[in-house]
C-alpha positions in Angstrom: 13.0 -32.0 -25.0 9.7 -32.9 -23.3 11.6 -33.3 -20.0 12.8 -29.7 -20.1 9.4 -28.4 -21.1 7.8 -30.1 -18.1 10.6 -28.9 -15.8 10.0 -25.3 -16.9 6.2 -25.6 -16.6 6.5 -27.2 -13.2 8.9 -24.5 -11.9 6.5 -21.8 -13.2 3.5 -23.4 -11.5 5.5 -23.6 -8.2 6.6 -20.0 -8.5 3.0 -18.9 -9.3 1.6 -20.8 -6.3 4.3 -19.3 -4.0 3.5 -15.7 -5.2 -0.2 -16.4 -4.7 0.5 -17.7 -1.1 2.7 -14.7 -0.4 0.0 -12.3 -1.6 -2.6 -14.0 0.5 -0.4 -13.8 3.6 0.3 -10.1 2.8 -3.4 -9.4 2.6 -4.2 -11.2 5.9 -1.5 -9.2 7.6 -2.9 -5.9 6.2 -6.4 -6.9 7.2 -5.2 -7.4 10.8 -3.6 -3.9 10.8 -6.8 -2.2 9.7 -8.9 -4.1 12.1 -7.6 -1.9 15.0 -9.8 0.7 16.7 -7.0 3.0 15.8 -7.5 5.0 12.6 -5.3 3.4 9.9 -4.4 4.9 6.6 -3.4 2.5 3.8 -1.6 4.3 1.0 -0.9 2.5 -2.3 2.0 3.9 -4.3 4.9 3.0 -6.5 8.4 4.5 -6.7 8.2 5.1 -10.5 4.8 6.9 -10.3 5.0 10.7 -11.0 1.8 11.4 -9.0 3.3 9.5 -6.0 6.5 11.4 -6.2 4.6 14.7 -6.1 3.2 13.7 -2.7 6.6 12.6 -1.3 7.7 16.0 -0.2 8.7 16.5 3.5 5.8 19.0 4.0 3.5 16.3 2.7 3.4 12.8 4.2 6.2 13.3 6.7 4.5 16.3 8.3 1.1 14.4 8.3 2.6 11.4 10.0 4.3 13.6 12.6 1.1 15.6 13.3 -0.9 12.4 13.7 0.9 10.1 16.1 -2.3 8.2 17.0 -2.9 7.3 13.3 -1.2 4.3 11.8 0.1 5.0 8.3 0.9 2.1 6.1 2.5 2.6 2.7 2.0 -0.3 0.4 4.5 -0.4 -2.5 2.5 -1.9 -5.4 3.2 -2.4 -9.1 6.8 -1.5 -8.2 8.6 -3.6 -10.8 11.1 -4.6 -8.2 12.2 -1.0 -7.6 13.6 -0.3 -4.1 11.3 2.2 -2.4 13.9 3.2 0.3 15.5 6.1 -1.6 12.1 7.8 -2.2 11.0 7.2 1.4 14.3 8.5 2.7 14.1 11.7 0.5 10.6 12.3 1.8 11.8 11.9 5.4 9.6 8.8 5.9 10.7 5.8 7.9 11.6 5.4 11.5 8.4 7.1 12.8 6.6 4.8 15.3 3.3 5.2 13.5 4.6 4.6 10.0 5.3 1.3 8.2 6.3 0.7 4.6 5.5 -2.6 3.0 6.3 -4.1 -0.4 3.5 -6.1 -2.0 5.0 -9.5 -3.2 3.5 -9.1 -6.7 5.7 -6.5 -8.3 4.3 -6.5 -11.8 2.5 -3.5 -13.3 1.3 -5.4 -16.3 -2.4 -5.9 -16.9 -3.4 -9.4 -15.9 -0.4 -9.8 -13.7 -0.6 -6.9 -11.3 -2.5 -6.6 -8.0 -6.0 -5.6 -8.7 -7.8 -6.1 -5.4 -6.9 -5.7 -1.8 -9.1 -6.2 1.3 -12.0 -7.0 -1.1 -11.7 -3.6 -2.7 -10.4 -2.6 -6.2 -6.9 -1.1 -6.5 -7.0 0.7 -9.9 -4.6 3.6 -9.6 -1.6 4.9 -7.7 -1.6 6.8 -5.5 -4.7 5.5 -3.8 -5.3 6.3 -0.1 -7.8 4.5 2.1 -8.9 5.4 5.7 -10.0 2.6 8.0 -11.1 2.2 11.6 -12.2 -1.0 13.2 -11.8 -2.9 10.0 -14.2 -0.8 8.0 -13.2 1.5 5.2 -14.4 5.0 6.1 -13.0 7.0 3.2 -11.2 6.4 -0.1 -9.2 8.6 -2.4 -8.8 6.4 -5.4 -7.4 8.7 -8.1 -4.3 10.6 -7.5 -2.5 12.7 -5.0 -4.0 13.4 -1.6 -4.7 16.9 -0.3 -3.5 16.7 3.3 -6.0 19.1 4.7 -8.8 16.9 3.3 -7.0 13.8 4.6 -6.8 15.4 8.1 -10.5 16.0 8.1 -11.2 12.4 7.0 -9.0 11.1 9.8 -10.8 13.3 12.4 -14.2 12.1 11.1 -13.1 8.5 11.1 -11.9 8.7 14.7 -15.4 9.7 15.8 -17.7 6.9 16.9 -20.3 6.4 14.2 
């Protein structure tokens, strides 16, 4: 019996270490993306989230991405519980745009204590959350709920200016 207990505990430790390594690699990759002089939007969302679905209309994100070809838009699927984001993105006419990328965070849990709570040294406490970066610095953050695209457009224009 002890053998099986140790085997299960060992497998859990290896799995946890692998998830931690994957999360660290994911964050490093995202940090490299936002380091660009190009304005970069990082949008945290989840396919099950009602507020996220309200944003996913073609006249929302798809129009914004199309109108802003010089802005890199990165959708980060967090707390997704393993749900495939592709159907939601496809319905919202997102994907295939040269300035749009969709990423799945390797930690899929939405349970307290297990879920992603920080990214790029900043708290992630709600979905949707939208951050605007330029040159590796966060310029704006919308941390609680759906984005108003007119306001996001103004933030992008302001972030593009040299400060």
